[in-house]
N, C-alpha and C positions, 0 to 999 in steps of 0.2 A: 367182582365182589367188592362191596363197600367196606372200608375199614373204619371203625368208629374212632373219632379223635379222642374220646374219653372212655375209659373202661366203664361199661354199664353195670358191672357186678359190684355195686357199691357195698353190698352186705358181705362181701367176702373177707372183710377185715383188712387191717393194714398190710401193706406189702412187706415181705420179709426183708430184713436188713442184711445187707452184704457185709460180712465181717472182714473182707479184704480191705486193706488200707488204700485210700484213693490218692492219686498223684496230685500234688499241689505245686504252685509256683515256687521256685527256690527263693529263699530269703535273700534280700540284697546283701551283698558282701559289705563288710565293714570298711569305712572310709579311712584310708591310711593318712598319716600326717603329710606325706609327700603329695598325695592327691589333693588334700585340703589346701596345702601351701600353693600348689600349682594353680588351683582354682582361684584362690584369693589374689594371687599375682596377676592372673589373666584378667580378672574383673578390674583390679586397680590400674593395670597397664593400659587397658583398652578404654577406660572411662576418664582417666586423668590426662589433661592436655600437657601437664608438666612432668609426666611419668619418666621420660627419658632423662630429663635434667636431674631429677631426684635419684634415679638409678645410678647415674654417673657419679654424683656426689657420694652416694653410699659406698660404691665400689672403691673410690679413692680413699674414703675415710677408713674402710676396713683394711686396705693395704697399708695405709699410714700407721694404723695401730699395730698391725702385725710386724712391720719393720721396726717400729719403736721398741717393741718387746724383744724381738730377735737381736737387735743391736745392743740392747741393754744386757741381754743374757750373755752375749759374746764378749762383753767387757769394754765396750766403747764408751768414752767420756767419763771414765772413772775419776778423773781429777776434778770434775765439776760437781757442784752440789746445789740443792734447792731448786728454786725456780729457773736458775740459769741452766741447770742440768736438763730440766724438762724441755725448756724452750729450744735449746741447742740440739737436743736429740730429735725433737719434732722437725726442726728445720733441716737437720741432716737427713732424716728419713724422707722428707719431702724432696730433697735434692736427689737422693738415690732413686726415687720413684719417677720424678718428672724431669730428670736431667740435672746437671750440676747447678745447684742454687747459689746465688751470689754470697760469698763470704761464709759458706757452710763448711764445717770441719769435715775431715775425712774420717771414716770409721777406723779406730785404732785398737780394736780388740784382738782376740786370738786370731792368728793369721788365717788358717784354713777354714775355721768356722765363719770368720768374717767374709771370706771369699764365697762361701756357700750362700750366706745371707745376701751378698751383693748379686750373686747369680739369680737368686729368687727375685730380688728387686728388679733385675733386668727383665725377667719374664713378666712380672707384675706390671712393669712400665709398658711393655709391648701390649699386654692385654688391655690396659686402660686406654692406651693410645688407639688401638684398633677399635675399641668401643666408641671412642670419640669420633674417629673417622667414619665408623658405620652410622652413628647418629647424625653427623653432619651431612653425610652423603644422602641418608634417608630424608633428612629435612630439606636439603636443596632439591632433591628429586621431587619431593612432594610439592615444594613451592613452585618449581618450574612446571610440573604437571598441572598445578592449580592455575597458573598463568596461562598455560597452553589450552586448557579446557575451558577457559573463560569464567572462572569462579570468583575472580577478584571484583571489587567494587569499581564502579565508574565514578571518577572524581571530576566531573565536568558540570558546567552550568550554561544555560542558554544555547543548547544544541538541538539538532533535529534527531528524532528517534523514530525508528521503524520497528513495529512489534509484529512478529509473525513472518511467514515465508510462503511465497507462491511465485508464479512466473513473472509477476510485475515488480519484484524487488529490484532486479537489475536496471530496467529502464527508469524506475523511480529514483534510484541512487544517481543515475546519470543526470536526471533532471535537477535533483538537489545540488549536485556538483556544479552544473551550469548556472543555477540560480545564485550561487555564492561565489562565482569566479571573480566578480568585481570586488569582493571583500576579502580576497586572498584565500578563499576557501572557508570551510566550516567543519565542525565535528558532526559526524553522522554515526549514531549508535544503532546497531541492528541487534535486536534480541529475538531469538527464534529457538524452537525445540530441535536444534541441530548442533552438531559438535562445532566448537570454535575453529579447529584446524580445517575442517571441511569448508566452512563459510569463508575463512581467510583465503584458502586456495581458490575458491570460486571467484572472489572479487579480484584476486591477483591475475587470474587467467582471463577474465572477461571484462575488466575495467582497468585498462592500462593507464589512462590519464585521468586522474581524479581532480584536475584543475585546482590544485592546492588544498583540497578537502582531505580529511582523514576519516576512514571508516573503522569504527571499533565494533567488534562482534562479541556477543555474550550468549551463552546457552542459557535458556530459561523458559519457563512456562508462562504464556501470556496472561493466564488467569490467576497466577500466583502473586499476591501482593509482595511477598518477600523478594521474589526475583525482580519485580518491578522496582522495588526500593534499591536493590543491589545495583541496578542499572541507572539509578538517579532519575527515574521517570518524573518525579515531582518538579525537578529543576529544568526539564526540557522546555524549550520555547514552543515546540510543536511535536505532536505524536501522530503517527499514521498506523492504524491497526489494519493489517491485511487479512483478507478472508482466507481461511485454511480448510482443506478437506474437500472431498468430492460431493458430499451431501450438502445441499444448499441450506436446509433448515438447521442442520447441526453446525455448519460454519457460521451462520448468523447468530445462533445461540452462543457459540464461543465468543464471537465478537461482542455481543451484548454483555457477557460475563466480564470480558476484559474492560469494557466501559465502566461497569460497576466497581471493578477492582481499582480503576484509576480515580473515579469520582468519589467513591465511598471509602476505599481502602487506603488511600494516601492521606497523609496529614494535610497536604495542600497540593495544588496543581497550578504551576505557573503558566503553562501553555494550554493550547486548545488541542483537541483530539479529532482527527479525521478518521472515520470508520468506514471501511469498505464492506458493503452488504451485497447479498445475492437477490433478495426478494424485497420489493418495495413495501410489501405489507408488514415487514419487520422494522421499518423505519420508526414508527411511533414507539415500539418497544425499546429500541436503542435510546431514544430521547428520554425515556422514563428514568434512565440512570443519572440524570442531572439532579443534584441536590438543590432544591429551591431555597433552602435556608442559607446555603453558601452563596447562591447567585440569585438574589431576589429580583434583579432587573431582567425583564423578558428579553431585551436585545442582547444582554450579556450571555444569557442562557443559549440563545441562538448561535452565538459565536464560540461557545465552549465545546459542544459536541456537534460534529459535522458529518452526518451520514451521507455516503455516496453509493448509489445502486448502479453498478457498472452496466448491467444488461439494459436497465432503463435508459441510461445516458446514450448507449450505442443505438438502441431502438429508436429513440427520439431523433437522433442525428440522421439515421438511415431514412427515416420518414421524410425529414426536411430535405435531404439530398435528392430524394425521388421527385420532389416538387421543384427544387432549385439546385441543379447539379453544380458542383464546385464548392459547396459549403463545407465539406469535410476538409478540403485543403485550407480554407480560411480558418477553421477552428484549430486545425493542427498547427498552423502558423502562429496563432495567438496563444495557444495553450503551451507550446514548447518554449522553453527558456532560451533556445538558440536564436529566436527571432524577436519579434515584438510581443509584449505581453501586457497584462492589465496592472495598473498601479493606482493606489489611492494616496493623495498627498494634500495637506492643507497649505493654502497660500493666503496669509493674512492680508497681503497687499491687494488682494482682489475682493475683499469684503465690501459689499455694497454695489459691486458691478454686476451687470447682466450676464447670464450664462452664455448668451449669444456672443457677447464681446470676448469672453474667455476662450471661446472656440477658435478665435483668430489671433491668439497671442502666444502660441507655442509653435516654434518653427520645427522642433524635433519630436513632437507628440501630437496626438489627435485626442481632443477632449470629447468624451462620449456620455458623461453623466456626472452625478454627484452622490456622495454619501452625506446625507444631511444629519445634523446633530440632534434634531428632534424628529422622531418618526411622525409620519402623517397621521392625522386623527382618523381619517376615513378607513384606511386599510392597514395602518401600522407599518407601512413600507419605509425603509430608510436608505435603500439603494435605488436611486432614480435614474433610469436610462433615458436619454434624450428628453430632458425636461423642457418646458416652454422657454423660448429664447428670452422672454422678459423676466424670468424668475431671477431674483437677486441672490447672490451668494452671501450667506450669513456667517458670522463668527462661529467657528467650530465645524463648518462644512468642509468636506474634502472633495477635490476634483478627482474624477475617475478618468484616466487617460490610457491610451494604447501607446507604448513607447518601448524603445530598445532596452533601456535599463532605468532603474530608479533615479540615477544621477545623470542621465543623458539629456535631460531637457530642462529648460528654464523659461521664465517669462520674458517675452520680447515686446516689440511694438505691435500695435493693432494693425493687422493685415487685411482688414475689411475693405473691399473695393467695389465699385459700382460696375457690375458685369451684366446687368439686365436681368430680365425674368427668364425662367426656364421655358422651353418650347411648349406649345399647346399640343402635347402628345398624350394620348390616353392609353393606359395599360389595357391589355386584352382582359376581358372578363374571364375568370377561370372556368374552364369547361369540364364536364365530367370526364373521368379518366378510368382506365382499366389497368390494374396493378396485379402482378404475379409475385407472390411471396413464396419462395422456395426454401424448405427446411422447417424444422420444428424444434422448439426448445421450451424450457420452463418460462412461464410468465409471458408467453407470446401474446396473450390477450391484451396486455398493456400496449403492445406495439400496434395491435389492430385498433384499439380505441384511440390511440394517438393519430393514426392515419385518418380515422373518421373525422377528427377535428380539422384537418388541413385540406382535405379534398372537397370538391364541389358536390352538391347533391346529385344523385343519379350515378355516382361512380360505382365501380365493381372491384372486388378483391377476390382473387382466386388463390387458394392456399394449396400448394403442391408439396407432397411428401410421400415417402414410402411407408409411413405409419398408417395403420388402419383408420379409415374415415370415421367410423362410429366412435372409436377411441378419441379422436381429435375433437369431434363435436361435443362429446361428453366432457372432455377436459376443459373446453372453453366455458361450458355451462357451470362446471364445478368451480371454476375460478372467477365467476361473477360476470360473464359476458353473454348477453342474450343475442347471439349471432343471427338468429332467425327473425328477431323482432316480433315475437309472439307474446311477449309479456311474461317471461320467466321470473318467478319470485326472486328477490334479492340479486338481480342481475342488471347490469347497465345495458341499455338498448342503443344500438347503432342508429345514427340519423342519416348520414350521407352515403353510406356504402352498403352494397349487397354482397354477402359472402357466399362463395362456392368452394367446393373441395374436390381435389383430384388426388388419386393414389397412383403414383408412378415413381420409378427410380430415376432421379434427375441426373445421374451420371451416365445414362445411356441415351444415345441420340434417338433411337426408335421410340422410347418412352416420351421424350420431349416433343417429338413431332406430333404425337397424339394430343398434345396440350395446346396446339395452335399458338405457338410462341409469337407469331407475327402479329397477333391481334393486340398485344399488350403495349401500352405506352411507357411503362416502367417495370423493371424486373429487379426485385431485391433477393439476394442470395445470402442466406444465413449460414454461418459455420456451426455445424452440429457437433457438440462434444459427445463422443460415444465412449462407453467404458473400454479402457485399455488403449485408447488412441491418443497420441500426442498432438501437439499443435500442428506440426507439419503434415501429419496424416489427415487431420480434419481439413486443413487448408487444401490438400490435394483434391478432395471431393469438391470443394468450393471452386477451385481453379478449373477443374474439368467441366463443371456445370456452366461456369461463366463462358468458357471457350465455346462450348456447344451451343449455348444460347446465341452468342454473337454470330456463329457460323450459320445457324438456321435463319436468323434475321437477315443476314446478307443474301442467302439463297432466295428467301421469300421476297425480298426487295427486288431482285432481278426478275422475279415472276410477276411483278406488278401488284403485290399485296400491299395493304395499308393497315395501319393500327386502328384502334378504337376511335381515336380522334381524327383519323384520316391522314396521318403522317407516314413518312417512309419508315419501314421497320428498322432499317439500319441506323436511324437516328434516335431510336427509342433509348430511354435511360436505363442503364444497367449499373446497379450498385452492389458489389460483393463485399461481404465482411470477411476479414482474415484475422487470425489470431497471432501469427508469427510474422514479424517484419521481413524475414528473409523471402517470404512469398511475394512481397510487393513488387520486386523487380520483374518477376515473371508475369505479372498481370498486365504489363504493357502490351503483350500479345493479344489480349482480349479487348483492348481499346475501350475499357470501361471509363465512363465519364467521371467516376469517383470510386474510391475504395476506402474502406475504413479498417485500419489496423486496431482492433479492439483493445488488445493489451497495452499498446503504446498510448492510445488516447486516454484510457482510464488512468494510466500512470501519470500522464501529463496533468490530468485534472486533480489527482491526488497531490502531486507536487505543488501545483498552484495553490490549492487550498491549505497545504502545509505552510507555505510561505506567507499567505494572507488569508485570514479566516473569512473575510467578507466576500471572497471569490465564490464561496458556496452559495450564497444568496444570489449573486450575480449570474451564476450558471443556471440556477433555477429560473430566473427571469428570461434569460436568453433562449432557453429551450421550451418555453411555454408559449402556446398559441395566443394567449392573451398578453396584451402589452406590447413592448418593443422587442424585436428580435433582429438578428443579422440576416440581411437579404442581399441577393445579387440581382441587380436590376439593369434593364436595357439603358444604354447610354443615351438613347433618344429622348428619355425623360428629362435630360439635363442639358443636352446640346443638340444642335442640328448637325447633320452629317457634314463633315469637313470643317467644322468650326474649331478654332484654335483658342484654347483656354488653359490657364494654369490650374493646378489642383486647388489652390486657394479659391479660385473662382468656381470650381466644381463644388467645393464645400459651401460657398455662398448660395449657389442655386439649390443645393440639397437642403440648406436651412430654410429657404423660401418654401420648400415642400414639407417643412417640419421634420426633416430627417438629418442625420449626421453621417457624412461620408467619411469612411475610414481607409479606403483604398480602391483599387481597380484591377480588372483582369482583361488582358488583350489577347486576341487570337494568336496562337503560337507560343504564348508564355506557359511554361509548365506550372508555375506557382503564381498566386496573386500578389500584387504589390500592396502591402499594408503599411500605412504611415509612410508615404513617400519621403525620401530624404530631401529632395529639392522641390518643395511645393510651389516655388515661384516659376519653375521651368514651364514653358508653354508647350502644350501637346496638341497636335491635330487629331481630333477624335473622329473615329469612323464607325460605320455600322458593324456590329459584332462586338464592339467593346462593351464591357460590363462594369458597373460601378457597385462597389461593396458599401452598403449603408446599414445604419441601424434605424429601423422605422417600425411603425405599428403594423403595417401590412405590405 
């Protein structure tokens, strides 16, 4: 039965009024004077920074007046009159309250009454003293807590600053400490949304030798201008903004907000900011934070905010290593401050000389390029790798060298010798290859497009993962990659490779056997970051997959199988990516030609860019298929088998090929030799030796 919401009997007249009194809220009780005083005191005490001082003064004044009156009533100082009486009585009362005052008279009134007053004075003195002790204790405790919690200002200038916290903060601090070891250390300020004691304990436990540097930690919000000012961010010579959070878009948004807080929220900014991003599509957004009014010069704007997309850097390097194994070790050697690294320096005495002559004038360095004072008109480039040998060095130009330290090299005599022309040996034309890419992650389409630029036409790429194939296909299309080559709108079309998909679990041998591992010329194994998994857990999957791939290749080689190019499967290139450096030692069992420790490599790049802003543009050039890059080439391009030449002479023959030789790799050596110490030593070169050069192809 329906019940009407409104009484439909409207003509029944008004409802009868109930004569019973209705209950109402009790009226508020009257505010007593004690409550009002307590409230006013609470407001004053909590809002005034000097409340404790004024309270202490008031208590002492009240006790002083009481003692003055009581001593006067008991008959003390009756022989005195006028102002002398008042001043002596006040001084005597103060002496009784705070201890015996110098030259203060003693109370001389009625014996027992005076004793009672002096007893009261003793208790008043204890109360005032305990109040002072309490306030001092509270003040010291607050001050020490403020210091411990990192609330104090940083009073430094010309230091390195790290903003944010992630897994790369420790290797980054290690790199900065090594970079400044020759300068007896540096100040490194770390500001992150973590407690200062926790950060201090972290660095004490994990970074025993700071090589003379001092690490100062402060708790703060990276997007709060007040916290940045507290840490003296405007006075830093360089700042590194680390990516924080699991969600890539949110992490990049926070990084861009930090850039805005630095470039727009600070009154000035002495140094440049290196910004770690997760998505290359967010790089233009990050650069929008540069105030063009403050920095009207385009080159200066390029040096002011330096974005680095870690996944893009690692993806490019893995692709290049799949073509030329060993490049990862070369880049790690050059990017780490423990070995040889890049330096820019002006040499006025070389003005007017040819670049080719400068290459042979540094015993302890290798000259690889120039930073020109006036950018080129055709493309605006100002970092020139491997310029023409006849190009003259102009005033303001700086030489780009690979050296052990910025003060470890100097100009010497010209070492150019007549060693003859390089052999008439032609490099093999790159043939199509078949690559297996194991794993799936965000922005993998950038890695596919990069591979398409490096391989020969007719190559194949097989993408293996336990993710659904339809999901992966759609993900590539949604991120701008026309993997089928059918002309999808707003998508880049692949030119040299054909893409296939497999859905298997790469940590099981039976699944990998179904993938025909023996057919692939190179295998790239990505470390997939999964929710709830740490670096070592993710690396475990990578290591198991790498070991299984190597085991299958060895088995198939014994059966007589060959790769896509017709090579032995056991000689195929395997490049795993790992996130934790502790896994690197275990990868020796897999006999991988190269492996990439992504966290360490990104930290090295961040450190290099922090110390020298122009390294950002240099890395862009080195990892681009266009222009000059680092290559590892067959020694037969430079010498005949068994020929004995010094490294100076190898450099000479490389220059005849329009290349710059920076080192070499010999069979059996774990690490490449970059910038050899004794370039005049003669070496007998044999088949299998490799020369590390900077060249266009």
